[in-house]
C-alpha positions, 0 to 999 in steps of 0.5 A, spaced: 630 343 257 624 342 251 623 340 244 615 338 242 615 332 237 609 333 231 603 329 231 605 322 228 600 316 228 602 312 234 598 309 238 594 312 245 599 315 250 598 311 257 592 307 259 588 312 264 590 308 270 597 309 271 597 316 271 593 321 275 589 324 271 590 331 269 587 337 267 582 338 261 585 346 261 592 342 259 590 338 254 587 343 250 593 348 250 596 342 247 592 341 242 592 348 240 600 349 239 602 350 234 607 346 230 613 344 233 621 345 229 624 339 227 625 334 233 630 328 233 627 322 231 623 317 235 625 312 238 622 304 236 619 301 242 617 305 249 617 303 255 614 306 262 617 307 267 617 308 275 617 316 277 622 317 284 622 323 286 620 331 284 621 337 287 622 344 286 627 346 284 628 354 284 624 358 290 619 360 286 616 353 283 617 355 276 621 350 275 621 343 278 627 336 279 624 330 276 627 323 277 626 317 274 627 310 277 631 306 271 634 301 275 631 295 272 631 298 264 640 297 263 639 298 255 635 304 256 641 308 261 646 305 257 643 309 251 645 315 255 652 316 253 653 324 251 652 330 255 646 333 251 642 328 250 633 327 250 628 321 252 622 323 248 615 322 253 609 320 252 604 324 256 595 324 256 596 331 256 600 330 249 599 329 243 604 328 239 611 326 245 614 331 247 622 331 248 625 333 254 634 333 255 637 330 261 640 334 266 643 328 270 651 326 266 651 320 262 651 313 268 658 312 264 662 318 268 657 318 275 655 314 281 649 315 280 647 309 275 640 307 276 637 315 274 636 320 269 634 327 271 630 332 269 629 339 270 622 341 267 619 348 267 613 348 270 609 352 264 600 352 266 598 349 260 604 345 257 604 337 256 611 337 261 608 341 267 604 335 268 610 332 271 611 337 276 605 333 279 607 327 278 609 323 286 614 317 287 611 310 284 607 315 278 609 311 272 610 315 265 611 312 259 618 314 255 622 311 249 626 306 250 633 309 248 635 316 248 635 320 242 639 325 239 647 325 238 648 331 245 653 336 244 659 334 240 664 337 244 670 333 240 669 338 235 672 343 240 677 339 242 683 343 240 679 349 244 683 352 250 677 357 251 669 355 251 664 359 253 657 357 255 652 360 255 645 358 257 637 360 259 632 359 263 631 351 262 636 350 258 642 349 264 639 342 264 644 338 260 649 344 261 649 341 268 650 334 264 656 337 261 660 340 266 658 334 271 660 329 266 667 331 266 667 337 262 670 344 264 676 339 268 682 340 263 686 346 267 688 347 260 682 350 257 679 356 261 671 355 261 666 361 262 659 359 264 654 365 262 647 364 266 640 368 264 635 367 268 630 373 271 632 373 278 634 369 284 628 366 285 627 362 278 635 360 278 636 352 279 642 349 280 644 355 286 646 349 291 651 346 285 655 352 283 661 352 288 662 345 286 661 346 279 667 352 280 671 347 284 671 342 276 673 350 273 668 352 271 668 360 271 660 362 273 656 368 271 650 369 273 646 373 269 640 376 270 634 381 266 629 383 271 634 382 278 631 386 286 634 392 288 639 388 292 644 384 286 651 386 285 653 382 279 651 381 272 644 385 269 640 385 262 640 379 258 645 374 256 647 377 249 648 383 253 652 381 258 658 377 253 658 384 249 660 388 256 665 383 259 669 379 254 672 380 247 673 374 242 680 375 242 684 368 238 678 365 235 681 359 232 683 357 239 675 358 241 669 353 242 662 355 244 656 352 247 649 354 246 642 352 250 636 356 252 632 362 249 631 361 241 634 370 240 640 368 246 642 362 242 641 367 234 645 373 238 650 370 240 653 365 234 652 372 230 656 375 234 661 370 235 662 369 228 663 376 226 669 375 231 672 371 227 669 363 230 667 358 227 660 355 225 663 349 227 666 350 234 658 353 236 655 348 238 648 347 241 644 340 242 639 341 237 
């Protein structure tokens, strides 16, 4: 999941020798992109961290796993306290910082205490796509602390049923949420509606068994599946309208992350069914 920050009067992004040069096309596309919506405030300090791993996250290589080695950045690791938080990046191909949602769980809830992991969309011409071309050992410039409050799950602490909706790379912070222990309370029924174009573009399929063992019911939804697909078809919001009804809105919560149209349509439907806006969470 990616957010962009509007241009600010900050020092240049990276010294040229720290990263392989990125294409002029990427830089031009970044400069031509429209002013983005408001984003979390920038950190006051920046630091450099080495890439520890880069590999395809989907069979069509439209999404990549990118990991940073933060074993020597204890304060930065400690600043990650909630699923859904972002790390700012300053890349040579971007005229302003970008924000990537952290896909790994907060260190306090995970045995992997020395790194941050990200799910990055490889869209040609975008600054974030340049991360997919890096190699272990390459340095990137990142914020000295994470930003954002993440998913404020305390607001739905009394829910007995939680509906989670994710599309595309929006599954990234949802992975962080699930693997930080959300859903393991046997008294809470958690359903994840996860949308992608097809199975070739659906990340984290190898983690589904683990998520289900944690109490998560997964409903994959494919908008352009092949003829062999027997599961839910169309968009997440359509699948939800076909399969789920809000019976007791006062005991329900919802968590949304992904395409704007999906989050808006799902939010309207839930509110129309009687849910409070305060119990519909996003990480933005």
